[in-house]
C-alpha positions in Angstrom: -11.1 -18.2 -12.2 -10.6 -14.8 -13.8 -7.2 -13.1 -13.7 -6.8 -9.4 -13.1 -3.9 -7.1 -13.7 -3.0 -5.3 -10.5 -0.8 -2.9 -8.6 -1.5 -2.8 -4.9 1.1 -0.3 -3.8 0.6 3.2 -5.2 1.3 6.5 -3.5 -0.6 9.7 -4.2 0.5 13.4 -3.8 -0.4 13.0 -0.1 3.0 11.2 0.4 5.8 13.8 0.5 8.0 11.5 -1.6 5.2 11.2 -4.2 5.2 13.5 -7.1 2.6 16.3 -7.1 1.3 14.9 -10.4 0.1 11.8 -8.5 -3.4 13.3 -8.2 -6.5 11.1 -8.0 -7.6 11.4 -11.6 -4.0 11.1 -12.9 -3.5 7.9 -11.0 -6.6 6.2 -12.3 -6.2 7.4 -15.8 -2.6 6.1 -15.9 -3.7 2.8 -14.4 -6.3 2.4 -17.1 -3.9 3.4 -19.9 -1.5 0.7 -18.6 -4.3 -1.9 -18.6 -4.7 -2.4 -14.9 -7.9 -3.6 -13.4 -7.2 -3.5 -9.7 -5.1 -1.0 -7.8 -4.7 0.2 -4.2 -3.8 3.6 -2.9 -1.3 3.2 -0.1 0.1 6.5 1.2 2.4 6.7 4.2 0.5 6.2 7.5 -2.6 7.9 6.1 -5.6 7.3 3.8 -6.7 10.9 3.2 -6.6 10.6 -0.6 -8.0 7.1 -0.9 -11.7 8.2 -1.2 -10.8 10.7 -3.9 -9.0 8.1 -6.0 -12.0 5.7 -5.6 -14.3 8.5 -6.8 -12.0 9.4 -9.7 -12.4 5.9 -11.0 -16.2 6.0 -11.3 -17.2 4.9 -14.7 -13.8 3.5 -15.5 -12.9 -0.2 -15.9 -10.8 -0.1 -12.8 -11.4 -1.1 -9.1 -9.6 1.0 -6.5 -9.0 -0.3 -3.0 -8.4 1.9 0.0 -5.2 1.3 1.9 -2.1 2.8 3.4 1.6 1.9 3.9 2.3 1.8 7.7 5.8 2.3 9.0 6.1 0.2 12.2 8.3 1.3 15.1 11.0 -1.0 13.7 11.1 1.1 10.5 9.4 -1.7 8.5 6.9 -0.8 5.8 3.7 -2.7 5.8 1.0 -2.6 3.1 -2.4 -2.3 4.8 -5.7 -2.8 2.8 -9.2 -2.1 3.9 -12.8 -2.9 2.8 -13.7 0.7 2.0 -12.7 4.3 2.3 -14.5 4.7 5.7 -12.5 2.0 7.4 -9.2 3.1 5.7 -9.7 6.7 6.8 -10.6 5.5 10.4 -7.4 3.5 10.5 -5.4 6.3 9.0 -6.7 8.8 11.6 -5.7 6.3 14.3 -2.2 5.9 12.9 -1.8 9.7 12.4 -2.1 10.1 16.2 0.8 7.7 16.6 3.2 9.7 14.5 5.9 11.8 16.1 5.1 15.5 16.1 7.7 16.3 13.4 6.5 19.2 11.2 6.8 18.5 7.5 9.2 20.9 5.6 8.0 20.8 2.0 11.1 22.4 0.7 13.1 19.3 1.9 10.6 16.4 1.9 7.9 17.4 -0.5 4.3 18.6 -0.1 1.6 16.4 1.5 -1.5 17.3 -0.5 -5.0 16.2 0.4 -7.3 16.7 -2.5 -10.6 15.6 -4.0 -11.3 13.7 -7.2 -11.2 17.0 -9.2 -7.8 17.9 -7.9 -9.0 20.6 -5.5 -6.6 20.8 -2.6 -8.4 20.7 0.7 -5.4 20.6 3.1 -1.7 20.1 3.5 -1.0 17.6 6.2 1.3 19.3 8.7 3.3 16.4 10.2 5.8 14.3 8.3 3.9 11.2 7.3 6.7 8.7 6.5 8.1 8.7 10.0 7.8 5.5 12.1 4.7 5.1 14.2 5.1 4.2 17.9 3.4 0.9 17.0 5.4 -2.3 16.8 5.0 -4.9 14.1 3.8 -7.2 16.8 0.7 -5.1 17.3 0.1 -3.8 13.7 -1.8 -6.8 12.2 -4.3 -6.9 15.1 -4.9 -3.2 14.8 -5.4 -3.4 11.1 -7.8 -6.3 11.6 -9.8 -4.2 14.0 -10.5 -1.8 11.2 -11.6 -4.7 8.9 -8.4 -4.9 7.0 -5.3 -7.0 6.6 -1.6 -6.3 6.1 1.6 -7.8 4.8 5.3 -6.8 4.6 6.2 -4.5 1.8 9.1 -4.9 -0.6 10.9 -7.6 1.4 13.7 -7.6 -1.2 14.9 -4.1 -0.4 17.6 -3.2 2.0 15.7 -0.3 3.7 12.4 -0.3 5.5 12.1 -4.0 4.9 11.4 -6.9 7.2 14.2 -9.1 6.1 17.2 -6.7 6.7 15.7 -5.6 10.0 15.1 -9.1 11.4 17.4 -11.2 9.3 14.5 -13.3 8.2 10.8 -13.6 8.7 9.7 -13.5 12.4 7.9 -16.4 14.0 5.4 -13.8 15.3 3.4 -12.2 13.9 2.6 -14.8 11.2 2.1 -13.3 7.7 0.5 -15.1 4.8 1.5 -12.7 2.0 4.7 -10.8 1.2 5.4 -8.2 -1.4 8.5 -8.7 -3.6 9.4 -5.7 -5.7 11.8 -7.5 -8.1 10.9 -11.2 -8.2 13.2 -12.1 -11.0 16.2 -10.9 -9.1 15.0 -12.1 -5.7 14.2 -15.6 -6.7 17.5 -16.1 -8.5 18.9 -16.7 -5.1 18.2 -20.3 -4.0 17.8 -19.3 -0.4 14.8 -17.2 -1.3 12.9 -19.9 -3.3 11.0 -21.1 -0.2 9.1 -17.8 -0.1 7.2 -19.0 -3.3 5.9 -22.0 -1.3 5.5 -20.6 2.2 3.8 -17.3 1.2 1.5 -15.8 -1.3 3.8 -13.4 -3.2 2.6 -10.2 -4.8 4.5 -7.7 -6.9 3.6 -4.1 -6.9 5.2 -0.8 -8.0 5.5 1.3 -4.9 4.9 4.0 -7.4 5.7 7.6 -6.5 5.5 8.9 -10.0 2.9 8.2 -12.7 5.4 6.5 -15.0 6.3 4.0 -12.2 2.8 2.6 -11.9 2.9 -1.1 -13.0 2.5 -2.2 -16.6 0.0 -5.0 -17.3 2.6 -7.5 -16.1 1.3 -8.9 -12.8 -1.9 -10.9 -12.5 -3.9 -12.4 -9.6 -6.7 -14.9 -9.8 -9.9 -13.7 -8.0 -13.6 -14.3 -8.2 -14.0 -10.5 -8.5 -11.7 -7.5 -8.4 -12.7 -6.4 -5.0 -11.5 -6.4 -1.4 -13.3 -9.5 -0.2 -12.1 -11.6 -3.1 -8.6 -10.4 -2.5 -8.7 -11.1 1.2 -9.8 -14.7 0.4 -6.6 -15.1 -1.6 -4.1 -13.1 0.3 -5.3 -13.5 3.9 -7.7 -16.5 4.0 -7.0 -17.3 7.7 -8.9 -14.1 8.7 -12.1 -15.5 7.3 
């Protein structure tokens, strides 16, 4: 089966913590320069720039998936991936309605720029996107599935916004098939973490907020094709 270099956790300039240089064409061009073949756009609680990144990749040897990084009520980050921009935008619009009405202050948190594939800014999202939704982790997988997608815990090896520090371990419910480990070399040096390699499908992505942080050609996944359906068969087969 073919192997593809991937990075499934990339923020655009829509995320306030993302650099303003994380524009749709800059993201895809950097991904191509680094030799990636499959990436996902995963802004905080919204997918407003996913379509633009997909369009910016037209004609390039790169597949872009539409996604978002949801922050559950428990302050846990979850990577959510969808079949196409329509479904990702619908999910994002739903999640945006579950954000607290805290107005973004760009001078403190950064701008939240919605733009097209040619870097034309269409709007600045008014409410602070990284805040926790009023949706618990118990409900999130079912909601994501309702929009045709699947989700898994992000950067479980970090001390903040991570499922392990919050719960002290993986919960019995909901059941996840995949986890993201940001630094697998360090994480799996600890013997108590080795079981994750057998119990879960482990992915490693950059959580890039700057262009330089987008993954190098270092992480590979075996897929029939570099597309959403092939990825779901590998990372979330029980949904099929």
